[in-house]
N, C-alpha and C positions, 0 to 999 in steps of 0.2 A: 406579541412576537414580532419580531423585526423583518423586513422585507428579505434580508440576506437569509435568515434561518428558514423562512417559508420557502425561499426557492430551493435551498438545499434539501429540505424535506420532500418537496414536490418533485425534484430531480432523481430520487434515489431509484435504482432499478429494481425489478423483481427479485434479482439474485442477492440483493443487499449491497451491491457495491455502487460506485458512481463512475460516470464516463467524463470525458473531457468536455462534453457538451450534453444537454438534456436528451435522453433517449439514446445517447451512444454507448458503445460497449463498455462494461465495467473494467476499470484498470485499477492496480494497486496504489498509484501515486494519487489520483483524485480522491479515491475512497479515504486514503490515510488523511489527505488534507480536509476533506469534508468532516470526518471524525474529530480531528482536532478543532475544527471550527465549532462542532456541536458538543463538544465536550461537557458543557453546562446543562445539556438537556438530557442526560442520562434517566433523570427520574420522570421525565415528561413525555418521553417518547420511546418507542420501540426501534426506531431508525439506527440510532448508534448501536444497538445491541445486534442488529442484523448487518451492519457495516463491520463489526469486529467478528461475527461469524464468517463473513465473506472473506476477510484477510486470514482467518485461522485455517479455513479451508484450503487457500492458495499456498501456504507455506510448504516449501519442498522438504523432503526427507533430509537433506543436508542442512536445513535451518534458513536458507535464503528464500527469497521471493523472486519470481520474474515479474514482467511488467504486466501481465495478465494470465488467465487460465491457458492461453494457447502458447505460452513461453515455457519451454522445458529448462531454461537455465536462469539462476539466479543473478541479479545484478544490482545496480545502484539504488533501485526502489526499496531494496531491503531496508535501507536507512529510514525511509518513510513509514514503512510498516512497523518497524521497532518503535519509533516515536509515537505512533498511533496506539500501539499496544501496550506500551510501557507502563501505564497506569492501571490497566484491566486485566492484562495477562502476562504476568511476570515470566512465566515459562517459556512461552513462544518469543517474547521480546528477548530473553536471554540467549536462546537458540540463535535467533537472527543476529543478535550482537555478537555471538561467537562466530557466526559465519562471516561477519563483515571484517573481524579481527585476524581470520584465517585467509581472507582473500587478497590477492596481489593484483594490482592493476598494471596495465600495459600502456607506456607513454610512449607515443610516437613524436619524434622530433624532426624527423628527416623524412619527406615524401617518398623517398626511395625505398625505405624501410616498410612502407605499407605493403608493397609487392611481396614481400617476404613472409607476410603474417597468414 
């Protein structure tokens, strides 16, 4: 096993997710990135299954994902979750993709506009 894989396996949190640093709180983005990096280990390790379960548990009723369990709103990290789940949980990935397609962003091009948001 290569050192990068060993590092990811050793860095997984007890809730199944990964943080931005070893021992840090689990977030959607690093969990999805770790799952994508470990995609060839599914048959060798329970770690990917636990990571998928972590993401599935955090999916919002509207189909999106927040940055972590503490975030009540879906956002940009939904794309990461959809990517990580696409080959393993088509239903969750589809709900997330539908959320992304329904969501409109807000582009601020003038600093004065920020005061009105």
